[in-house]
PDB file of N, CA, C, O and CB in Angstrom:
ATOM      1  N   UNK A   1      34.526   4.876   3.686  1.00  0.00           N
ATOM      2  CA  UNK A   1      34.301   3.960   4.629  1.00  0.00           C
ATOM      3  C   UNK A   1      34.163   2.848   4.362  1.00  0.00           C
ATOM      4  O   UNK A   1      33.048   2.565   3.922  1.00  0.00           O
ATOM      5  CB  UNK A   1      33.495   4.153   5.238  1.00  0.00           C
ATOM      6  N   UNK A   2      35.177   1.712   4.488  1.00  0.00           N
ATOM      7  CA  UNK A   2      35.209   0.373   4.318  1.00  0.00           C
ATOM      8  C   UNK A   2      34.152  -0.515   4.897  1.00  0.00           C
ATOM      9  O   UNK A   2      33.811  -0.344   6.068  1.00  0.00           O
ATOM     10  CB  UNK A   2      36.340  -0.002   4.750  1.00  0.00           C
ATOM     11  N   UNK A   3      33.617  -1.436   4.174  1.00  0.00           N
ATOM     12  CA  UNK A   3      32.828  -2.079   5.265  1.00  0.00           C
ATOM     13  C   UNK A   3      33.444  -3.203   5.866  1.00  0.00           C
ATOM     14  O   UNK A   3      34.298  -3.878   5.291  1.00  0.00           O
ATOM     15  CB  UNK A   3      31.556  -2.505   4.813  1.00  0.00           C
ATOM     16  N   UNK A   4      32.956  -3.454   7.209  1.00  0.00           N
ATOM     17  CA  UNK A   4      33.593  -4.318   7.982  1.00  0.00           C
ATOM     18  C   UNK A   4      33.572  -5.983   7.675  1.00  0.00           C
ATOM     19  O   UNK A   4      34.489  -6.790   7.524  1.00  0.00           O
ATOM     20  CB  UNK A   4      33.062  -4.013   9.216  1.00  0.00           C
ATOM     21  N   UNK A   5      32.060  -6.126   7.653  1.00  0.00           N
ATOM     22  CA  UNK A   5      32.006  -7.675   7.116  1.00  0.00           C
ATOM     23  C   UNK A   5      32.299  -7.978   5.575  1.00  0.00           C
ATOM     24  O   UNK A   5      32.392  -7.120   4.697  1.00  0.00           O
ATOM     25  CB  UNK A   5      30.521  -8.250   7.369  1.00  0.00           C
ATOM     26  N   UNK A   6      32.409  -9.168   5.434  1.00  0.00           N
ATOM     27  CA  UNK A   6      32.916  -9.478   4.004  1.00  0.00           C
ATOM     28  C   UNK A   6      31.827  -9.485   3.586  1.00  0.00           C
ATOM     29  O   UNK A   6      30.824  -9.504   4.300  1.00  0.00           O
ATOM     30  CB  UNK A   6      33.722 -10.682   3.616  1.00  0.00           C
ATOM     31  N   UNK A   7      31.831  -9.466   2.082  1.00  0.00           N
ATOM     32  CA  UNK A   7      30.364  -9.391   1.339  1.00  0.00           C
ATOM     33  C   UNK A   7      30.199 -10.525   0.576  1.00  0.00           C
ATOM     34  O   UNK A   7      31.139 -10.823  -0.160  1.00  0.00           O
ATOM     35  CB  UNK A   7      30.144  -8.155   0.354  1.00  0.00           C
ATOM     36  N   UNK A   8      29.008 -11.378   0.583  1.00  0.00           N
ATOM     37  CA  UNK A   8      28.490 -12.782   0.733  1.00  0.00           C
ATOM     38  C   UNK A   8      28.744 -12.889  -0.935  1.00  0.00           C
ATOM     39  O   UNK A   8      28.765 -11.980  -1.765  1.00  0.00           O
ATOM     40  CB  UNK A   8      26.683 -13.041   1.480  1.00  0.00           C
ATOM     41  N   UNK A   9      28.917 -14.259  -1.099  1.00  0.00           N
ATOM     42  CA  UNK A   9      29.100 -14.568  -2.617  1.00  0.00           C
ATOM     43  C   UNK A   9      28.048 -14.496  -3.143  1.00  0.00           C
ATOM     44  O   UNK A   9      27.057 -15.001  -2.616  1.00  0.00           O
ATOM     45  CB  UNK A   9      29.614 -15.769  -3.014  1.00  0.00           C
ATOM     46  N   UNK A  10      27.984 -13.760  -4.479  1.00  0.00           N
ATOM     47  CA  UNK A  10      26.893 -13.529  -5.279  1.00  0.00           C
ATOM     48  C   UNK A  10      26.110 -12.275  -4.952  1.00  0.00           C
ATOM     49  O   UNK A  10      25.285 -11.964  -5.811  1.00  0.00           O
ATOM     50  CB  UNK A  10      26.067 -14.650  -5.219  1.00  0.00           C
ATOM     51  N   UNK A  11      26.189 -11.530  -3.946  1.00  0.00           N
ATOM     52  CA  UNK A  11      26.096 -10.643  -3.744  1.00  0.00           C
ATOM     53  C   UNK A  11      25.958  -9.452  -4.555  1.00  0.00           C
ATOM     54  O   UNK A  11      26.753  -9.628  -5.478  1.00  0.00           O
ATOM     55  CB  UNK A  11      26.678 -10.724  -3.197  1.00  0.00           C
ATOM     56  N   UNK A  12      25.291  -8.155  -4.743  1.00  0.00           N
ATOM     57  CA  UNK A  12      25.192  -7.232  -5.774  1.00  0.00           C
ATOM     58  C   UNK A  12      25.542  -5.917  -4.693  1.00  0.00           C
ATOM     59  O   UNK A  12      25.390  -5.894  -3.471  1.00  0.00           O
ATOM     60  CB  UNK A  12      23.576  -7.271  -6.680  1.00  0.00           C
ATOM     61  N   UNK A  13      26.151  -4.663  -5.756  1.00  0.00           N
ATOM     62  CA  UNK A  13      26.529  -3.639  -5.088  1.00  0.00           C
ATOM     63  C   UNK A  13      25.310  -2.888  -4.725  1.00  0.00           C
ATOM     64  O   UNK A  13      24.198  -3.203  -5.150  1.00  0.00           O
ATOM     65  CB  UNK A  13      27.480  -2.908  -5.798  1.00  0.00           C
ATOM     66  N   UNK A  14      25.540  -1.850  -3.902  1.00  0.00           N
ATOM     67  CA  UNK A  14      24.708  -0.707  -3.475  1.00  0.00           C
ATOM     68  C   UNK A  14      24.098  -0.338  -4.731  1.00  0.00           C
ATOM     69  O   UNK A  14      22.888  -0.414  -4.941  1.00  0.00           O
ATOM     70  CB  UNK A  14      25.494   0.504  -2.779  1.00  0.00           C
ATOM     71  N   UNK A  15      24.810  -0.006  -5.419  1.00  0.00           N
ATOM     72  CA  UNK A  15      24.493   0.811  -6.504  1.00  0.00           C
ATOM     73  C   UNK A  15      23.267   0.092  -7.684  1.00  0.00           C
ATOM     74  O   UNK A  15      22.311   0.634  -8.239  1.00  0.00           O
ATOM     75  CB  UNK A  15      25.991   1.107  -7.197  1.00  0.00           C
ATOM     76  N   UNK A  16      23.798  -1.373  -7.763  1.00  0.00           N
ATOM     77  CA  UNK A  16      22.752  -2.294  -8.440  1.00  0.00           C
ATOM     78  C   UNK A  16      21.762  -2.571  -7.673  1.00  0.00           C
ATOM     79  O   UNK A  16      20.668  -2.741  -8.213  1.00  0.00           O
ATOM     80  CB  UNK A  16      23.214  -3.527  -8.877  1.00  0.00           C
ATOM     81  N   UNK A  17      21.872  -2.685  -6.290  1.00  0.00           N
ATOM     82  CA  UNK A  17      20.326  -2.840  -5.493  1.00  0.00           C
ATOM     83  C   UNK A  17      19.615  -1.816  -5.735  1.00  0.00           C
ATOM     84  O   UNK A  17      18.430  -2.112  -5.885  1.00  0.00           O
ATOM     85  CB  UNK A  17      20.286  -2.933  -3.922  1.00  0.00           C
ATOM     86  N   UNK A  18      19.882  -0.552  -5.853  1.00  0.00           N
ATOM     87  CA  UNK A  18      19.158   0.874  -6.102  1.00  0.00           C
ATOM     88  C   UNK A  18      18.606   0.733  -7.274  1.00  0.00           C
ATOM     89  O   UNK A  18      17.408   0.989  -7.394  1.00  0.00           O
ATOM     90  CB  UNK A  18      20.039   2.173  -6.128  1.00  0.00           C
ATOM     91  N   UNK A  19      19.458   0.248  -8.503  1.00  0.00           N
ATOM     92  CA  UNK A  19      18.850   0.429  -9.927  1.00  0.00           C
ATOM     93  C   UNK A  19      17.775  -0.300 -10.081  1.00  0.00           C
ATOM     94  O   UNK A  19      16.794   0.032 -10.745  1.00  0.00           O
ATOM     95  CB  UNK A  19      19.707   0.089 -11.024  1.00  0.00           C
ATOM     96  N   UNK A  20      17.987  -1.860  -9.157  1.00  0.00           N
ATOM     97  CA  UNK A  20      16.784  -2.980  -9.628  1.00  0.00           C
ATOM     98  C   UNK A  20      15.747  -2.541  -8.697  1.00  0.00           C
ATOM     99  O   UNK A  20      14.642  -2.966  -9.035  1.00  0.00           O
ATOM    100  CB  UNK A  20      17.148  -4.791  -9.415  1.00  0.00           C
ATOM    101  N   UNK A  21      15.738  -1.830  -7.633  1.00  0.00           N
ATOM    102  CA  UNK A  21      14.817  -1.296  -6.546  1.00  0.00           C
ATOM    103  C   UNK A  21      13.980  -0.287  -7.506  1.00  0.00           C
ATOM    104  O   UNK A  21      12.755  -0.379  -7.590  1.00  0.00           O
ATOM    105  CB  UNK A  21      15.686  -0.494  -5.128  1.00  0.00           C
ATOM    106  N   UNK A  22      14.741   0.699  -8.236  1.00  0.00           N
ATOM    107  CA  UNK A  22      14.140   1.739  -8.881  1.00  0.00           C
ATOM    108  C   UNK A  22      13.169   1.052 -10.203  1.00  0.00           C
ATOM    109  O   UNK A  22      12.093   1.540 -10.549  1.00  0.00           O
ATOM    110  CB  UNK A  22      15.384   2.799  -9.362  1.00  0.00           C
ATOM    111  N   UNK A  23      13.793  -0.159 -10.835  1.00  0.00           N
ATOM    112  CA  UNK A  23      13.103  -0.854 -12.114  1.00  0.00           C
ATOM    113  C   UNK A  23      12.171  -1.491 -11.531  1.00  0.00           C
ATOM    114  O   UNK A  23      11.153  -1.446 -12.222  1.00  0.00           O
ATOM    115  CB  UNK A  23      13.925  -1.834 -13.034  1.00  0.00           C
ATOM    116  N   UNK A  24      12.033  -2.060 -10.593  1.00  0.00           N
ATOM    117  CA  UNK A  24      10.768  -2.699 -10.078  1.00  0.00           C
ATOM    118  C   UNK A  24       9.759  -1.617  -9.600  1.00  0.00           C
ATOM    119  O   UNK A  24       8.595  -1.672  -9.997  1.00  0.00           O
ATOM    120  CB  UNK A  24      11.097  -3.697  -8.871  1.00  0.00           C
ATOM    121  N   UNK A  25      10.098  -0.814  -8.911  1.00  0.00           N
ATOM    122  CA  UNK A  25       9.161   0.126  -8.410  1.00  0.00           C
ATOM    123  C   UNK A  25       8.418   0.801  -9.644  1.00  0.00           C
ATOM    124  O   UNK A  25       7.245   1.160  -9.547  1.00  0.00           O
ATOM    125  CB  UNK A  25       9.904   1.185  -7.498  1.00  0.00           C
ATOM    126  N   UNK A  26       9.152   0.955 -10.795  1.00  0.00           N
ATOM    127  CA  UNK A  26       8.583   1.932 -11.941  1.00  0.00           C
ATOM    128  C   UNK A  26       7.608   0.516 -12.585  1.00  0.00           C
ATOM    129  O   UNK A  26       6.476   0.725 -13.023  1.00  0.00           O
ATOM    130  CB  UNK A  26      10.100   2.815 -13.269  1.00  0.00           C
ATOM    131  N   UNK A  27       8.125  -0.700 -12.573  1.00  0.00           N
ATOM    132  CA  UNK A  27       7.427  -1.589 -13.137  1.00  0.00           C
ATOM    133  C   UNK A  27       6.012  -1.752 -12.425  1.00  0.00           C
ATOM    134  O   UNK A  27       5.012  -1.675 -13.138  1.00  0.00           O
ATOM    135  CB  UNK A  27       8.218  -2.760 -13.177  1.00  0.00           C
ATOM    136  N   UNK A  28       5.892  -1.944 -11.246  1.00  0.00           N
ATOM    137  CA  UNK A  28       4.871  -1.918 -10.200  1.00  0.00           C
ATOM    138  C   UNK A  28       3.847  -0.758 -10.351  1.00  0.00           C
ATOM    139  O   UNK A  28       2.647  -0.982 -10.186  1.00  0.00           O
ATOM    140  CB  UNK A  28       5.555  -1.815  -8.850  1.00  0.00           C
ATOM    141  N   UNK A  29       4.381   0.657 -10.708  1.00  0.00           N
ATOM    142  CA  UNK A  29       3.860   1.830 -10.866  1.00  0.00           C
ATOM    143  C   UNK A  29       3.017   1.672 -12.196  1.00  0.00           C
ATOM    144  O   UNK A  29       1.820   1.922 -12.335  1.00  0.00           O
ATOM    145  CB  UNK A  29       4.944   2.907 -10.861  1.00  0.00           C
ATOM    146  N   UNK A  30       3.862   1.224 -13.095  1.00  0.00           N
ATOM    147  CA  UNK A  30       3.238   1.290 -14.677  1.00  0.00           C
ATOM    148  C   UNK A  30       2.152   0.100 -14.772  1.00  0.00           C
ATOM    149  O   UNK A  30       1.225   0.170 -15.578  1.00  0.00           O
ATOM    150  CB  UNK A  30       4.570   1.005 -15.999  1.00  0.00           C
ATOM    151  N   UNK A  31       2.360  -1.238 -13.708  1.00  0.00           N
ATOM    152  CA  UNK A  31       0.907  -2.324 -14.028  1.00  0.00           C
ATOM    153  C   UNK A  31      -0.053  -1.838 -13.253  1.00  0.00           C
ATOM    154  O   UNK A  31      -1.196  -1.895 -13.707  1.00  0.00           O
ATOM    155  CB  UNK A  31       1.001  -4.039 -13.608  1.00  0.00           C
ATOM    156  N   UNK A  32       0.136  -1.303 -12.043  1.00  0.00           N
ATOM    157  CA  UNK A  32      -0.816  -0.529 -11.380  1.00  0.00           C
ATOM    158  C   UNK A  32      -1.737   0.394 -12.191  1.00  0.00           C
ATOM    159  O   UNK A  32      -2.963   0.310 -12.119  1.00  0.00           O
ATOM    160  CB  UNK A  32      -0.137   0.217 -10.468  1.00  0.00           C
ATOM    161  N   UNK A  33      -1.113   1.246 -12.938  1.00  0.00           N
ATOM    162  CA  UNK A  33      -1.831   2.431 -13.610  1.00  0.00           C
ATOM    163  C   UNK A  33      -2.806   1.785 -14.740  1.00  0.00           C
ATOM    164  O   UNK A  33      -3.999   2.073 -14.838  1.00  0.00           O
ATOM    165  CB  UNK A  33      -0.679   3.545 -14.323  1.00  0.00           C
ATOM    166  N   UNK A  34      -2.182   0.956 -15.500  1.00  0.00           N
ATOM    167  CA  UNK A  34      -2.751   0.081 -16.528  1.00  0.00           C
ATOM    168  C   UNK A  34      -4.124  -0.724 -15.897  1.00  0.00           C
ATOM    169  O   UNK A  34      -5.246  -0.714 -16.405  1.00  0.00           O
ATOM    170  CB  UNK A  34      -1.528  -1.011 -17.020  1.00  0.00           C
ATOM    171  N   UNK A  35      -3.782  -1.302 -14.863  1.00  0.00           N
ATOM    172  CA  UNK A  35      -5.012  -2.428 -14.363  1.00  0.00           C
ATOM    173  C   UNK A  35      -6.018  -1.847 -13.098  1.00  0.00           C
ATOM    174  O   UNK A  35      -6.966  -2.437 -12.581  1.00  0.00           O
ATOM    175  CB  UNK A  35      -4.167  -3.994 -13.685  1.00  0.00           C
ATOM    176  N   UNK A  36      -5.537  -0.626 -12.817  1.00  0.00           N
ATOM    177  CA  UNK A  36      -5.919  -0.092 -11.385  1.00  0.00           C
ATOM    178  C   UNK A  36      -7.591  -0.344 -11.842  1.00  0.00           C
ATOM    179  O   UNK A  36      -7.725  -1.420 -11.261  1.00  0.00           O
ATOM    180  CB  UNK A  36      -5.300   1.844 -10.901  1.00  0.00           C
ATOM    181  N   UNK A  37      -8.262  -0.219 -12.157  1.00  0.00           N
ATOM    182  CA  UNK A  37      -9.893  -0.603 -12.507  1.00  0.00           C
ATOM    183  C   UNK A  37     -10.106  -2.254 -12.119  1.00  0.00           C
ATOM    184  O   UNK A  37     -11.017  -2.583 -11.359  1.00  0.00           O
ATOM    185  CB  UNK A  37     -10.280  -0.342 -14.437  1.00  0.00           C
ATOM    186  N   UNK A  38      -9.492  -2.916 -12.512  1.00  0.00           N
ATOM    187  CA  UNK A  38      -9.592  -4.283 -12.141  1.00  0.00           C
ATOM    188  C   UNK A  38      -8.897  -4.669 -10.676  1.00  0.00           C
ATOM    189  O   UNK A  38      -9.132  -5.694 -10.036  1.00  0.00           O
ATOM    190  CB  UNK A  38      -8.940  -5.087 -13.299  1.00  0.00           C
ATOM    191  N   UNK A  39      -8.141  -3.780 -10.365  1.00  0.00           N
ATOM    192  CA  UNK A  39      -7.603  -4.062  -8.670  1.00  0.00           C
ATOM    193  C   UNK A  39      -8.571  -3.645  -7.631  1.00  0.00           C
ATOM    194  O   UNK A  39      -8.967  -4.211  -6.612  1.00  0.00           O
ATOM    195  CB  UNK A  39      -6.192  -3.166  -8.240  1.00  0.00           C
ATOM    196  N   UNK A  40      -8.925  -2.161  -8.326  1.00  0.00           N
ATOM    197  CA  UNK A  40      -9.758  -1.934  -7.387  1.00  0.00           C
ATOM    198  C   UNK A  40     -11.373  -2.765  -6.865  1.00  0.00           C
ATOM    199  O   UNK A  40     -11.980  -2.942  -5.809  1.00  0.00           O
ATOM    200  CB  UNK A  40      -9.883  -0.725  -7.752  1.00  0.00           C
ATOM    201  N   UNK A  41     -11.601  -3.179  -8.668  1.00  0.00           N
ATOM    202  CA  UNK A  41     -12.923  -4.141  -8.697  1.00  0.00           C
ATOM    203  C   UNK A  41     -12.673  -5.603  -7.458  1.00  0.00           C
ATOM    204  O   UNK A  41     -13.516  -6.207  -6.795  1.00  0.00           O
ATOM    205  CB  UNK A  41     -13.090  -4.847 -10.649  1.00  0.00           C
ATOM    206  N   UNK A  42     -11.626  -5.729  -7.516  1.00  0.00           N
ATOM    207  CA  UNK A  42     -10.986  -6.934  -6.822  1.00  0.00           C
ATOM    208  C   UNK A  42     -11.232  -6.857  -5.157  1.00  0.00           C
ATOM    209  O   UNK A  42     -11.888  -7.620  -4.448  1.00  0.00           O
ATOM    210  CB  UNK A  42      -9.289  -6.940  -7.183  1.00  0.00           C
ATOM    211  N   UNK A  43     -10.545  -5.784  -4.835  1.00  0.00           N
ATOM    212  CA  UNK A  43     -10.421  -5.136  -3.598  1.00  0.00           C
ATOM    213  C   UNK A  43     -11.882  -5.113  -3.176  1.00  0.00           C
ATOM    214  O   UNK A  43     -12.291  -5.632  -2.138  1.00  0.00           O
ATOM    215  CB  UNK A  43      -9.704  -3.696  -3.677  1.00  0.00           C
ATOM    216  N   UNK A  44     -12.676  -4.436  -4.109  1.00  0.00           N
ATOM    217  CA  UNK A  44     -14.044  -4.135  -3.290  1.00  0.00           C
ATOM    218  C   UNK A  44     -15.011  -5.343  -3.308  1.00  0.00           C
ATOM    219  O   UNK A  44     -16.041  -5.270  -2.637  1.00  0.00           O
ATOM    220  CB  UNK A  44     -14.871  -2.836  -3.948  1.00  0.00           C
ATOM    221  N   UNK A  45     -14.742  -6.438  -4.028  1.00  0.00           N
ATOM    222  CA  UNK A  45     -15.287  -7.846  -3.898  1.00  0.00           C
ATOM    223  C   UNK A  45     -15.015  -8.429  -2.528  1.00  0.00           C
ATOM    224  O   UNK A  45     -15.740  -9.243  -1.955  1.00  0.00           O
ATOM    225  CB  UNK A  45     -14.664  -8.786  -4.972  1.00  0.00           C
ATOM    226  N   UNK A  46     -13.944  -7.943  -2.097  1.00  0.00           N
ATOM    227  CA  UNK A  46     -13.363  -8.571  -0.882  1.00  0.00           C
ATOM    228  C   UNK A  46     -14.297  -7.905   0.444  1.00  0.00           C
ATOM    229  O   UNK A  46     -14.446  -8.615   1.439  1.00  0.00           O
ATOM    230  CB  UNK A  46     -11.571  -8.176  -0.792  1.00  0.00           C
ATOM    231  N   UNK A  47     -14.634  -7.145   0.423  1.00  0.00           N
ATOM    232  CA  UNK A  47     -15.246  -6.029   1.212  1.00  0.00           C
ATOM    233  C   UNK A  47     -16.458  -6.753   1.822  1.00  0.00           C
ATOM    234  O   UNK A  47     -17.229  -7.218   0.982  1.00  0.00           O
ATOM    235  CB  UNK A  47     -15.669  -4.664   0.284  1.00  0.00           C
ATOM    236  N   UNK A  48     -16.772  -6.938   3.064  1.00  0.00           N
ATOM    237  CA  UNK A  48     -18.520  -7.389   3.565  1.00  0.00           C
ATOM    238  C   UNK A  48     -19.128  -6.275   3.137  1.00  0.00           C
ATOM    239  O   UNK A  48     -18.686  -5.135   2.993  1.00  0.00           O
ATOM    240  CB  UNK A  48     -18.970  -7.634   5.374  1.00  0.00           C
ATOM    241  N   UNK A  49     -20.333  -6.788   2.927  1.00  0.00           N
ATOM    242  CA  UNK A  49     -21.339  -6.051   2.062  1.00  0.00           C
ATOM    243  C   UNK A  49     -22.062  -5.330   3.531  1.00  0.00           C
ATOM    244  O   UNK A  49     -22.173  -5.952   4.587  1.00  0.00           O
ATOM    245  CB  UNK A  49     -22.513  -7.248   0.890  1.00  0.00           C
ATOM    246  N   UNK A  50     -22.469  -4.028   3.343  1.00  0.00           N
ATOM    247  CA  UNK A  50     -22.965  -3.338   4.352  1.00  0.00           C
ATOM    248  C   UNK A  50     -24.595  -3.213   4.279  1.00  0.00           C
ATOM    249  O   UNK A  50     -25.126  -2.738   3.275  1.00  0.00           O
ATOM    250  CB  UNK A  50     -22.264  -2.036   4.346  1.00  0.00           C
ATOM    251  N   UNK A  51     -25.250  -3.602   5.245  1.00  0.00           N
ATOM    252  CA  UNK A  51     -26.698  -3.144   5.225  1.00  0.00           C
ATOM    253  C   UNK A  51     -27.072  -2.041   4.399  1.00  0.00           C
ATOM    254  O   UNK A  51     -26.298  -1.090   4.511  1.00  0.00           O
ATOM    255  CB  UNK A  51     -27.110  -2.788   6.491  1.00  0.00           C
ATOM    256  N   UNK A  52     -28.088  -1.860   3.545  1.00  0.00           N
ATOM    257  CA  UNK A  52     -28.049  -0.441   3.171  1.00  0.00           C
ATOM    258  C   UNK A  52     -28.719   0.403   3.961  1.00  0.00           C
ATOM    259  O   UNK A  52     -28.933   1.575   3.653  1.00  0.00           O
ATOM    260  CB  UNK A  52     -28.502  -0.219   1.957  1.00  0.00           C
ATOM    261  N   UNK A  53     -29.066  -0.098   4.956  1.00  0.00           N
ATOM    262  CA  UNK A  53     -29.754   1.148   6.185  1.00  0.00           C
ATOM    263  C   UNK A  53     -28.744   1.329   7.208  1.00  0.00           C
ATOM    264  O   UNK A  53     -28.849   2.211   8.061  1.00  0.00           O
ATOM    265  CB  UNK A  53     -31.304   0.623   7.137  1.00  0.00           C
ATOM    266  N   UNK A  54     -27.635   0.413   7.144  1.00  0.00           N
ATOM    267  CA  UNK A  54     -26.556   0.593   7.928  1.00  0.00           C
ATOM    268  C   UNK A  54     -25.811   1.949   8.108  1.00  0.00           C
ATOM    269  O   UNK A  54     -25.014   2.184   7.200  1.00  0.00           O
ATOM    270  CB  UNK A  54     -25.745  -0.266   7.502  1.00  0.00           C
ATOM    271  N   UNK A  55     -25.905   2.912   9.110  1.00  0.00           N
ATOM    272  CA  UNK A  55     -25.401   4.062   8.729  1.00  0.00           C
ATOM    273  C   UNK A  55     -23.676   4.051   8.621  1.00  0.00           C
ATOM    274  O   UNK A  55     -23.109   3.247   9.361  1.00  0.00           O
ATOM    275  CB  UNK A  55     -25.972   5.074   9.731  1.00  0.00           C
ATOM    276  N   UNK A  56     -22.883   4.854   7.788  1.00  0.00           N
ATOM    277  CA  UNK A  56     -21.770   4.893   7.814  1.00  0.00           C
ATOM    278  C   UNK A  56     -21.000   5.496   9.109  1.00  0.00           C
ATOM    279  O   UNK A  56     -21.597   6.147   9.966  1.00  0.00           O
ATOM    280  CB  UNK A  56     -21.574   5.419   6.755  1.00  0.00           C
ATOM    281  N   UNK A  57     -19.811   5.252   9.155  1.00  0.00           N
ATOM    282  CA  UNK A  57     -18.948   5.439  10.301  1.00  0.00           C
ATOM    283  C   UNK A  57     -19.235   7.242  10.628  1.00  0.00           C
ATOM    284  O   UNK A  57     -19.564   7.773  11.689  1.00  0.00           O
ATOM    285  CB  UNK A  57     -17.135   4.926   9.837  1.00  0.00           C
ATOM    286  N   UNK A  58     -18.967   7.859   9.299  1.00  0.00           N
ATOM    287  CA  UNK A  58     -19.158   9.321   9.620  1.00  0.00           C
ATOM    288  C   UNK A  58     -20.468   9.858   9.740  1.00  0.00           C
ATOM    289  O   UNK A  58     -20.696  11.067   9.702  1.00  0.00           O
ATOM    290  CB  UNK A  58     -18.560  10.092   8.682  1.00  0.00           C
ATOM    291  N   UNK A  59     -21.318   8.991   9.881  1.00  0.00           N
ATOM    292  CA  UNK A  59     -22.934   9.383   9.907  1.00  0.00           C
ATOM    293  C   UNK A  59     -23.413   9.191  11.388  1.00  0.00           C
ATOM    294  O   UNK A  59     -24.403   9.629  11.973  1.00  0.00           O
ATOM    295  CB  UNK A  59     -23.934   8.323   8.830  1.00  0.00           C
ATOM    296  N   UNK A  60     -22.334   8.356  11.814  1.00  0.00           N
ATOM    297  CA  UNK A  60     -22.721   8.159  13.618  1.00  0.00           C
ATOM    298  C   UNK A  60     -22.498   9.099  14.394  1.00  0.00           C
ATOM    299  O   UNK A  60     -21.444   9.680  14.136  1.00  0.00           O
ATOM    300  CB  UNK A  60     -21.985   7.129  14.410  1.00  0.00           C
ATOM    301  N   UNK A  61     -23.078   9.506  15.277  1.00  0.00           N
ATOM    302  CA  UNK A  61     -22.503  10.479  16.544  1.00  0.00           C
ATOM    303  C   UNK A  61     -21.426   9.837  17.492  1.00  0.00           C
ATOM    304  O   UNK A  61     -21.805   9.312  18.539  1.00  0.00           O
ATOM    305  CB  UNK A  61     -23.769  10.900  17.577  1.00  0.00           C
ATOM    306  N   UNK A  62     -20.146   9.863  17.171  1.00  0.00           N
ATOM    307  CA  UNK A  62     -19.597   9.188  17.998  1.00  0.00           C
ATOM    308  C   UNK A  62     -19.192   9.584  19.567  1.00  0.00           C
ATOM    309  O   UNK A  62     -18.688   8.793  20.364  1.00  0.00           O
ATOM    310  CB  UNK A  62     -18.696   8.898  17.333  1.00  0.00           C
ATOM    311  N   UNK A  63     -19.519  10.972  19.838  1.00  0.00           N
ATOM    312  CA  UNK A  63     -19.299  11.834  20.909  1.00  0.00           C
ATOM    313  C   UNK A  63     -20.742  12.391  21.172  1.00  0.00           C
ATOM    314  O   UNK A  63     -21.025  13.576  21.347  1.00  0.00           O
ATOM    315  CB  UNK A  63     -18.178  12.958  20.580  1.00  0.00           C
ATOM    316  N   UNK A  64     -21.620  11.308  21.168  1.00  0.00           N
ATOM    317  CA  UNK A  64     -22.797  11.666  21.625  1.00  0.00           C
ATOM    318  C   UNK A  64     -22.750  11.690  23.182  1.00  0.00           C
ATOM    319  O   UNK A  64     -22.246  10.764  23.817  1.00  0.00           O
ATOM    320  CB  UNK A  64     -23.809  10.775  21.069  1.00  0.00           C
ATOM    321  N   UNK A  65     -23.401  12.998  23.881  1.00  0.00           N
ATOM    322  CA  UNK A  65     -23.207  12.995  25.290  1.00  0.00           C
ATOM    323  C   UNK A  65     -22.236  14.118  25.761  1.00  0.00           C
ATOM    324  O   UNK A  65     -22.628  15.041  26.475  1.00  0.00           O
ATOM    325  CB  UNK A  65     -22.699  11.641  25.707  1.00  0.00           C
ATOM    326  N   UNK A  66     -21.102  14.013  25.381  1.00  0.00           N
ATOM    327  CA  UNK A  66     -20.075  15.202  25.407  1.00  0.00           C
ATOM    328  C   UNK A  66     -20.122  16.385  25.353  1.00  0.00           C
ATOM    329  O   UNK A  66     -20.968  16.775  24.549  1.00  0.00           O
ATOM    330  CB  UNK A  66     -19.411  15.206  24.710  1.00  0.00           C
ATOM    331  N   UNK A  67     -19.610  17.119  25.832  1.00  0.00           N
ATOM    332  CA  UNK A  67     -19.770  18.578  25.547  1.00  0.00           C
ATOM    333  C   UNK A  67     -19.129  19.096  24.702  1.00  0.00           C
ATOM    334  O   UNK A  67     -18.042  18.564  24.477  1.00  0.00           O
ATOM    335  CB  UNK A  67     -19.577  19.311  26.437  1.00  0.00           C
ATOM    336  N   UNK A  68     -19.488  20.283  23.913  1.00  0.00           N
ATOM    337  CA  UNK A  68     -18.564  20.788  22.827  1.00  0.00           C
ATOM    338  C   UNK A  68     -17.519  21.262  23.140  1.00  0.00           C
ATOM    339  O   UNK A  68     -17.560  21.533  24.340  1.00  0.00           O
ATOM    340  CB  UNK A  68     -18.997  21.648  22.092  1.00  0.00           C
ATOM    341  N   UNK A  69     -16.201  21.620  22.522  1.00  0.00           N
ATOM    342  CA  UNK A  69     -15.396  22.320  22.883  1.00  0.00           C
ATOM    343  C   UNK A  69     -15.474  23.620  23.473  1.00  0.00           C
ATOM    344  O   UNK A  69     -14.445  24.214  23.796  1.00  0.00           O
ATOM    345  CB  UNK A  69     -14.865  22.308  22.127  1.00  0.00           C
TER     346      UNK A  69
END
């Protein structure tokens, strides 16, 4: 099936786009596996601090007052 629209100047082929995407994904995964500790520490530093006595969501009774199934 031929393309109906003309290929813009400087565009790459479908195959090249797929190869480039694969290389970039491998690079991102390799980087993440090497620096995962630092990445997690950074994200943890962005979280607001929870008070020590504030219950976690799972500890709250979200359905208090509703009959069981």
